[in-house]
C-alpha angles and dihedrals in degrees: 000000000000092000090050091053090051090052090051092049090047091050091048092051089048091053091049090052089049090054091048093046098046105029102044127043118228119264095264093052091047094054091045091055092047089048096048099041101039115127091228126069109259125188140165116220144162126210093286112027149014114264099185140346141184131241094264090057090056090050098044094050092044097241127151096235142330092283090055092052097043093055090063128086111245090240090059088078096060130072118246092258135025120229090267090060096250120131110265092221093049092048094044093051089053091056092043092052091051091049091049088055090058098263109127113225129210121177146142116261142178110228128187126225122225090261091055099257113141122221134180120241147164114242130199122191125190135169110248103206139000090230093063111025091174091071110089127188111218128192120190123192118191107228097170092117093048091048090050090053091047091052091048090050090049091051091047091049092050092047091050094047092048096039115134089220130065117262125192129176122196136181121249090276091057096251114144117253100166140014127177125229093262090059092055091043093055099040098039092227123123123236090250091054092052105041110101092012127111118245087241086089084083095054114129098181093250095106114068123237088240090060092049089050091051090049093052093046090050098051096039088055089058098258133120123252124207128186150112129277132195100208136180125238125220090262091055097253119131130236137178124232137179108224136198114188123184140166122255113220132197125227091279093053096253117141110245102165145356125235127203123196113191135182124201106237097169093119091049091052091049090053090048090052092048091050091048090052091047091051091047092050091047090052091049090047093051091050092045092049092053093049093043093053093053093042091049090056090054092047091050090059094044095049093042094054091043090055091048091051092049091049091058097041129088113242089235092057111120090229094049094088092049093052089046090055089051089055093047091050091047092052090050089051090049090053089051090052090051089053091049091050090049089053093049098041109027113073119165103252116207108183118189140159108285139172106237092202092056092047091050090049092052094048092044089059090051093048094052090089092053099045116082116249092239091063116087116211115202121194114203100180123173105237090208094051116152120245116249136201111239144128104271094210094051092047091049090051091048092049093047091052092050094047091046090052090048091050092051092048092051093048091054090059117078101230138131091209102065116166144164120200122201115192132181127189143156115251136181118215128206104191092202094057106026114070096174093090108041115198094022119130125228114276149080119308142175111242120205117193125188114190130179137173094229130123093293128207128279122225094265092054093046091056091059102043093103096046114113115256092008116142137162 
């Protein structure tokens, strides 16, 4: 029984040895596999040459094989200078000396492939044994891709920080995680006051709750929202902004944040309001002028007959005073008519030197909200256009009227290719030869052409376009 147990134990030990011998490589083989199949370049070197290297080192330095790499001097795989301007050889020897003294070194380095291409990497140097301090173990990790990403992130960060528009990023609850300097400049709040807050701190009450609800439903469904806000600054003043808000998704498509990109359009809104008031006043003036002209004709008759009657009446006549009151009232009414005509006709004209192209550009931005999206507006502006002397307000009003007419004409034509073309150019006119502009003197002019592919005007309509109160 005892002998049998010994045989079993012997057999068991034999099996264990078999497992150890067949399942696990010996220590030398294990290290060799780790060395050869590591994902980082590993090499053994002394102060003058490579002693050994793994497959990744051959790949990373662009060599044909190990033999090709080992026949090179270690300094062959570095550019002459590092980014800080120090000699690569001088700097490398410093790190190698420290490593040989038992002080592990880890540093960023620019290496050079066999074909001369530079790449960024992270290098670790360690002394291998105390017996031979000249043997150094080096590990090189190519970080070119990471550095490229870092540089892209830096550029993106700088662009965001220096952006001329406001940028805000929130979490999925809508709480602010980031705002750029332009955002704080426009709102008057500091970064510290905004982080963790909801953008509703800017609410002015102008935007309805229904619109906010629609906004939230749009972006939480993964879509982009675009619109206009009238918001309130920290100091209580109001401002207008055009906003684009969209979800940010991770690689799996899950929404992680929301980003808002906003542009201050307060000045644009002010110009729109001014233009609206100008148009309203012009309409009132036109109506007033028409009424005043007709009323003035009636008053002329009333006052004229009153004067004739007074001229034939004796001053002691009991009706004389009544007729005199009629004449006084008529003269007062005539003065009122003159005031109305002054209002409708006399506008303070302030001509100055202006750039027509710039004025057209400003008005075109304002009109974007009034021109349908299916109408394409093309600006063909002469970059060398002469400056002119004109009243900016009157020119803006003229341009707005022409564009509005073009828009209406285009919309009345069933077409999928609706367009308005605005063109400016310098022209020289010789009145004796050019009959296109009757009444124009010889000289250089700026020509503004507005063209559309709408319904157009027949000859009869064209003859009436300058008649007061005429409209199509």
